[in-house]
LOMARDO-820450 format. One line per 4 residues: number of its first residue (from 1); for each residue x, y, z of C-alpha. Coordinates in steps of 0.25 Angstrom, whole numbers, padded with zeros to 4 digits. Layout:
% residues N
NUM> X:Y:Z ~ ...;
//
This chain:
% residues 158
1> 0040:0252:-0379 ~ 0050:0248:-0390 ~ 0048:0234:-0393 ~ 0033:0233:-0399;
5> 0035:0218:-0402 ~ 0033:0216:-0387 ~ 0019:0222:-0387 ~ 0007:0214:-0386;
9> -0004:0216:-0396 ~ -0015:0227:-0395 ~ -0026:0223:-0387 ~ -0033:0222:-0373;
13> -0025:0220:-0360 ~ -0026:0221:-0345 ~ -0015:0229:-0338 ~ -0008:0221:-0327;
17> 0000:0232:-0322 ~ -0002:0247:-0322 ~ 0003:0254:-0335 ~ 0004:0269:-0334;
21> -0010:0274:-0329 ~ -0017:0261:-0332 ~ -0018:0252:-0320 ~ -0016:0237:-0320;
25> -0028:0228:-0323 ~ -0034:0237:-0334 ~ -0040:0233:-0347 ~ -0032:0240:-0359;
29> -0030:0240:-0373 ~ -0015:0239:-0377 ~ -0011:0245:-0391 ~ 0003:0241:-0395;
33> 0006:0252:-0405 ~ 0000:0264:-0399 ~ 0006:0278:-0400 ~ 0015:0281:-0393;
37> 0017:0266:-0390 ~ 0010:0254:-0385 ~ -0001:0257:-0374 ~ -0013:0253:-0367;
41> -0027:0259:-0367 ~ -0038:0259:-0357 ~ -0053:0256:-0361 ~ -0061:0269:-0363;
45> -0075:0261:-0364 ~ -0081:0248:-0368 ~ -0090:0247:-0381 ~ -0098:0234:-0382;
49> -0089:0228:-0371 ~ -0076:0231:-0378 ~ -0066:0241:-0373 ~ -0062:0254:-0381;
53> -0049:0260:-0376 ~ -0044:0274:-0374 ~ -0036:0280:-0385 ~ -0025:0285:-0375;
57> -0017:0274:-0368 ~ -0005:0271:-0360 ~ 0008:0269:-0367 ~ 0016:0257:-0362;
61> 0030:0260:-0360 ~ 0036:0248:-0353 ~ 0037:0233:-0357 ~ 0031:0229:-0344;
65> 0018:0237:-0347 ~ 0016:0227:-0360 ~ 0018:0215:-0351 ~ 0008:0219:-0341;
69> -0004:0219:-0351 ~ -0013:0206:-0350 ~ -0019:0203:-0363 ~ -0034:0201:-0363;
73> -0043:0193:-0372 ~ -0050:0202:-0383 ~ -0063:0208:-0381 ~ -0074:0203:-0390;
77> -0083:0191:-0393 ~ -0079:0177:-0388 ~ -0085:0163:-0387 ~ -0085:0155:-0374;
81> -0076:0143:-0377 ~ -0079:0136:-0363 ~ -0090:0139:-0353 ~ -0085:0147:-0341;
85> -0090:0155:-0329 ~ -0086:0170:-0329 ~ -0078:0169:-0315 ~ -0076:0160:-0303;
89> -0090:0164:-0298 ~ -0097:0158:-0310 ~ -0106:0170:-0312 ~ -0108:0169:-0327;
93> -0105:0157:-0336 ~ -0101:0158:-0351 ~ -0105:0146:-0359 ~ -0097:0139:-0370;
97> -0099:0146:-0384 ~ -0105:0158:-0378 ~ -0102:0171:-0385 ~ -0096:0182:-0376;
101> -0089:0195:-0377 ~ -0076:0198:-0369 ~ -0074:0212:-0364 ~ -0066:0218:-0352;
105> -0068:0228:-0341 ~ -0058:0240:-0338 ~ -0050:0230:-0330 ~ -0049:0219:-0340;
109> -0059:0211:-0334 ~ -0065:0201:-0344 ~ -0080:0202:-0346 ~ -0089:0193:-0355;
113> -0101:0198:-0362 ~ -0112:0188:-0367 ~ -0118:0193:-0380 ~ -0133:0190:-0382;
117> -0142:0189:-0394 ~ -0153:0199:-0393 ~ -0163:0201:-0405 ~ -0153:0194:-0414;
121> -0141:0202:-0411 ~ -0129:0199:-0402 ~ -0128:0208:-0390 ~ -0116:0210:-0381;
125> -0120:0215:-0367 ~ -0113:0226:-0360 ~ -0112:0218:-0347 ~ -0104:0206:-0346;
129> -0098:0196:-0336 ~ -0084:0197:-0331 ~ -0075:0184:-0332 ~ -0062:0180:-0327;
133> -0051:0182:-0336 ~ -0047:0167:-0336 ~ -0061:0164:-0342 ~ -0058:0171:-0355;
137> -0051:0158:-0360 ~ -0065:0152:-0362 ~ -0067:0162:-0373 ~ -0064:0162:-0388;
141> -0064:0175:-0396 ~ -0073:0176:-0407 ~ -0069:0182:-0420 ~ -0078:0194:-0423;
145> -0076:0203:-0435 ~ -0074:0218:-0430 ~ -0070:0230:-0438 ~ -0055:0233:-0437;
149> -0053:0248:-0435 ~ -0043:0254:-0426 ~ -0054:0258:-0417 ~ -0060:0244:-0415;
153> -0047:0237:-0415 ~ -0040:0245:-0405 ~ -0053:0250:-0398 ~ -0045:0263:-0393;
157> -0054:0275:-0393 ~ -0048:0287:-0399;
//
């Protein structure tokens, strides 16, 4: 890939077609300035409902590989802007102004986790509720200070 101006920003994506050994429909981290070139990385594990990614990835060689990545809303804390149900079956309702954490499974399925106050501390559970992707528009990202290190920014495990 020679024209790096066409590259999307580093972040989380879903593959919409196979790229190398990575099948379509997978949750990946795209790093636009890796060595030997831009590439995608699969999750290695989840820590506190956020993915960490393998240090070894798949280099992208064709422009159509880049175009096949579907950007995802960032993992982290959100506020519910408008009340909504998780899906068409109305299994779980998320009320306006509720604090939630957005995460994903290995197939880029969105999951909301509902924090609770327990003994004066905010606790984020390990189990959440799957939501339809179309419902993410009901959320607004909260700005929370996080340490900026190469490890935490890229969350690629070395």
